[in-house]
MIKEMI-361786 format. One record per residue: residue in one letter; x, y, z of N, C-alpha, C in turn; residue number from 1. Coordinates in pm, 1 decimal. Each point is the difference from the previous one (the first is absolute). Layout:
a,X,Y,Z,X,Y,Z,X,Y,Z,NUM
...
# end
This chain:
m,81.0,-119.9,0.0,-81.0,119.9,0.0,85.8,127.0,0.0,1
i,113.1,-5.9,68.5,81.3,120.9,9.9,48.1,44.4,-137.3,2
l,25.9,-94.4,-87.3,41.9,34.0,-135.9,-110.9,76.5,-71.5,3
l,-121.8,-50.1,5.2,-112.9,68.0,-64.3,-26.7,135.0,65.0,4
e,16.2,8.6,131.7,-20.1,127.6,68.9,103.9,102.7,-44.3,5
a,124.5,-42.3,-12.2,104.8,91.4,-45.9,-27.3,44.4,-143.0,6
m,-41.0,-93.5,-82.6,-31.6,33.7,-139.2,-116.3,99.0,-5.3,7
s,-102.8,-23.9,80.2,-116.2,89.8,2.9,37.5,139.4,46.6,8
a,96.1,6.8,90.8,43.7,128.5,53.5,99.6,70.2,-92.6,9
r,26.5,-60.8,-113.6,94.0,56.5,-99.5,140.0,18.3,56.6,10
v,42.2,-100.7,76.0,134.3,-1.6,55.6,87.4,-86.0,-90.3,11
p,114.7,50.8,-43.9,90.0,-85.6,-78.9,36.2,-125.3,79.8,12
v,-0.4,-113.3,-67.3,21.0,-127.8,67.4,128.7,-65.3,-49.8,13
v,78.9,-48.1,93.2,111.9,-88.8,-27.6,-30.8,-125.9,79.6,14
a,-3.6,-114.5,-67.8,-43.5,-122.9,66.2,86.5,-117.3,-43.6,15
t,-20.2,-111.1,67.2,72.7,-121.1,-35.9,-86.5,-90.0,-88.2,16
r,66.8,-80.7,-77.9,-67.5,-93.2,-89.9,-42.7,-125.0,78.1,17
v,-108.8,11.1,72.3,-54.8,-114.7,72.7,-149.8,-6.0,-24.7,18
g,-54.5,-119.4,5.6,-143.6,-18.5,-16.0,-52.2,65.6,-126.4,19
d,-114.0,66.0,13.2,-65.2,66.0,-113.7,41.9,145.5,-16.6,20
i,97.6,45.0,77.5,41.8,140.0,-9.6,39.9,38.4,-141.9,21
p,80.0,-79.7,-71.2,33.4,38.6,-137.3,-122.9,10.3,-90.9,22
a,-97.6,-87.1,18.7,-120.9,5.4,-82.6,-83.4,123.8,31.6,23
v,-7.5,36.3,125.9,-78.7,117.1,40.5,66.7,128.0,-49.1,24
l,130.4,9.6,17.8,70.9,122.9,-35.7,32.2,9.7,-148.2,25
g,29.4,-112.7,-62.0,40.3,4.6,-140.3,120.9,89.4,-17.4,26
d,-9.8,90.8,-96.2,111.5,90.1,-29.7,-13.3,134.2,71.9,27
l,-82.6,6.0,103.4,-26.2,126.1,69.0,83.3,18.2,125.6,28
s,103.4,-78.2,15.6,82.5,8.4,119.2,137.1,-57.0,-28.8,29
v,86.0,16.4,97.0,130.8,-63.3,-3.0,-10.6,-126.0,84.9,30
l,40.2,-112.2,-56.8,-3.4,-126.8,71.9,141.3,-52.5,17.3,31
v,27.2,-52.8,117.6,130.2,-59.6,28.7,-22.0,-140.3,56.1,32
e,107.2,-76.6,-0.2,-8.0,-135.1,53.6,-12.7,4.9,152.0,33
p,-73.6,-95.7,57.0,-12.9,-2.2,145.8,135.4,-24.7,66.7,34
d,15.1,50.9,119.1,121.1,-18.4,81.4,125.5,59.2,-63.8,35
d,-17.7,99.1,-86.8,115.2,64.8,-62.7,2.4,146.0,45.4,36
d,59.9,21.5,115.2,2.9,134.3,58.7,69.3,101.4,-90.0,37
k,106.6,-42.1,-65.8,73.1,91.6,-87.4,-85.8,42.1,-119.0,38
a,-73.5,-93.7,-56.8,-89.0,32.4,-112.7,-112.1,92.9,45.6,39
m,-52.0,-22.2,118.3,-106.0,86.5,51.8,52.7,141.6,20.1,40
a,116.7,12.0,60.3,59.4,132.5,20.8,27.1,67.9,-133.6,41
a,50.2,-75.9,-96.5,28.8,55.7,-132.2,-127.9,42.0,-72.2,42
a,-109.0,-67.1,26.0,-127.3,33.3,-64.4,-65.6,122.4,62.9,43
l,23.5,23.1,127.8,-63.5,112.1,68.6,57.8,135.2,-41.5,44
a,129.2,8.6,-18.2,64.0,128.0,-33.0,-55.9,62.2,-127.3,45
p,-11.9,-74.5,-111.0,-56.9,61.7,-121.3,-146.0,42.3,16.4,46
t,-72.1,-65.3,89.3,-138.8,38.8,23.4,-5.5,144.1,48.6,47
i,93.7,38.2,83.4,5.9,136.7,51.1,58.7,94.0,-105.2,48
d,107.7,-44.8,-64.1,67.8,84.3,-98.9,-85.6,25.4,-123.8,49
e,-84.2,-96.1,-35.8,-85.5,11.6,-118.1,-146.3,7.0,42.3,50
l,-28.0,83.0,98.8,-133.1,5.8,59.0,-112.0,29.0,-100.1,51
p,14.5,91.9,-95.3,-110.3,22.5,-94.4,-39.5,-125.6,-77.5,52
r,98.1,-76.3,-44.6,-30.7,-124.1,-73.0,-69.3,-100.3,90.7,53
h,46.4,-12.8,122.7,-60.4,-95.5,92.4,-138.1,46.0,46.9,54
r,-21.8,130.0,6.4,-134.8,49.3,32.2,-97.4,-34.9,-111.5,55
e,45.1,9.3,-125.1,-86.0,-39.0,-113.4,-33.2,-148.3,8.1,56
l,97.2,-82.4,31.7,-26.7,-143.2,18.5,-100.2,-20.0,112.8,57
a,12.4,77.8,106.7,-90.9,-12.1,114.2,-142.5,38.9,-38.0,58
v,-15.5,101.3,-83.6,-133.9,39.0,-46.9,-60.1,-113.1,-82.8,59
r,80.1,-59.0,-86.7,-49.1,-112.2,-80.6,-32.3,-120.6,87.4,60
a,78.4,-21.0,105.6,-27.3,-110.0,93.1,-131.9,22.1,72.7,61
a,-27.9,123.8,40.1,-127.4,30.4,66.0,-116.6,-28.3,-93.3,62
h,17.5,32.1,-126.2,-105.1,-29.5,-98.5,-19.7,-151.6,-12.2,63
r,110.1,-76.3,1.6,-10.2,-146.7,-7.9,-78.6,-54.2,118.9,64
v,25.9,53.2,119.0,-73.0,-45.8,118.5,-148.1,32.4,-14.7,65
a,-31.3,122.7,-41.4,-140.6,39.6,-14.6,-71.2,-85.4,-103.4,66
t,71.1,-37.2,-104.9,-60.3,-77.5,-108.3,-11.3,-148.3,34.4,67
n,104.6,-55.7,60.0,6.5,-145.0,17.2,-23.0,-51.1,141.5,68
y,20.7,83.4,100.7,-2.7,-49.5,137.2,-95.6,76.4,91.2,69
s,-81.1,88.1,-54.4,-96.6,71.1,83.5,-106.6,-98.1,46.9,70
a,-76.5,40.5,98.2,-108.3,-86.3,48.7,-97.7,-32.0,-112.6,71
a,-29.9,97.7,-83.7,-92.5,-23.2,-111.4,57.3,-99.1,-99.9,72
a,127.5,14.6,-33.1,62.7,-91.5,-95.1,4.5,-141.6,56.1,73
m,33.4,-13.0,127.2,4.1,-132.4,61.5,-139.9,-61.4,7.0,74
a,-101.1,80.6,31.0,-137.7,-50.4,4.5,-45.4,-45.0,-138.5,75
d,36.4,75.5,-103.3,-34.8,-39.8,-136.7,62.8,-134.1,-36.5,76
r,125.9,-20.0,37.3,66.6,-127.7,-30.5,-62.8,-114.3,78.0,77
c,-33.1,27.2,124.4,-64.3,-103.5,81.8,-136.4,-36.5,-58.0,78
a,-76.9,99.8,-40.2,-131.1,-25.1,-60.5,13.9,-78.9,-128.9,79
a,101.5,29.9,-78.3,23.3,-74.6,-124.7,29.2,-146.3,26.5,80
v,74.0,-28.5,106.7,28.0,-138.9,35.7,-128.6,-70.5,39.4,81
y,-81.1,65.5,84.7,-127.1,-60.4,40.6,-91.3,-23.4,-121.3,82
q,-6.3,96.6,-88.4,-84.2,-16.1,-119.2,50.5,-114.2,-86.6,83
s,130.2,-13.6,-12.3,57.2,-108.7,-77.4,-32.6,-136.0,60.7,84
v,10.8,-9.1,131.5,-31.0,-125.3,68.6,-147.9,-32.9,-13.5,85
c,-85.6,98.7,19.1,-144.3,-22.9,-9.5,-41.3,-36.9,-141.5,86
a,67.3,52.7,-99.0,-34.0,-28.8,-140.0,32.5,-143.1,-37.7,87
t,95.6,-61.7,68.2,38.9,-136.7,-32.7,-86.2,-104.6,70.8,88
r,-88.1,43.7,86.8,-84.2,-95.8,73.4,-135.5,-13.2,-62.9,89
# end
């Protein structure tokens, strides 16, 4: 949830490549390997130095959350699953 909350708040995100994080973020963030402190530190510095570019990525990430992960979007997907199941019976 914290990832989606950060994206919604238009905060530039630097994250590790674990679980579904790469799928959620796509090309809208900097991703590093887990347990690689040096890579994380190296990824954070450009986020500050290139803040306008990372803010644009953050705006696009917020749009992705609103489109794909909002309560309405999740309810629509859930309803589609129920309709699909009911249609096969």
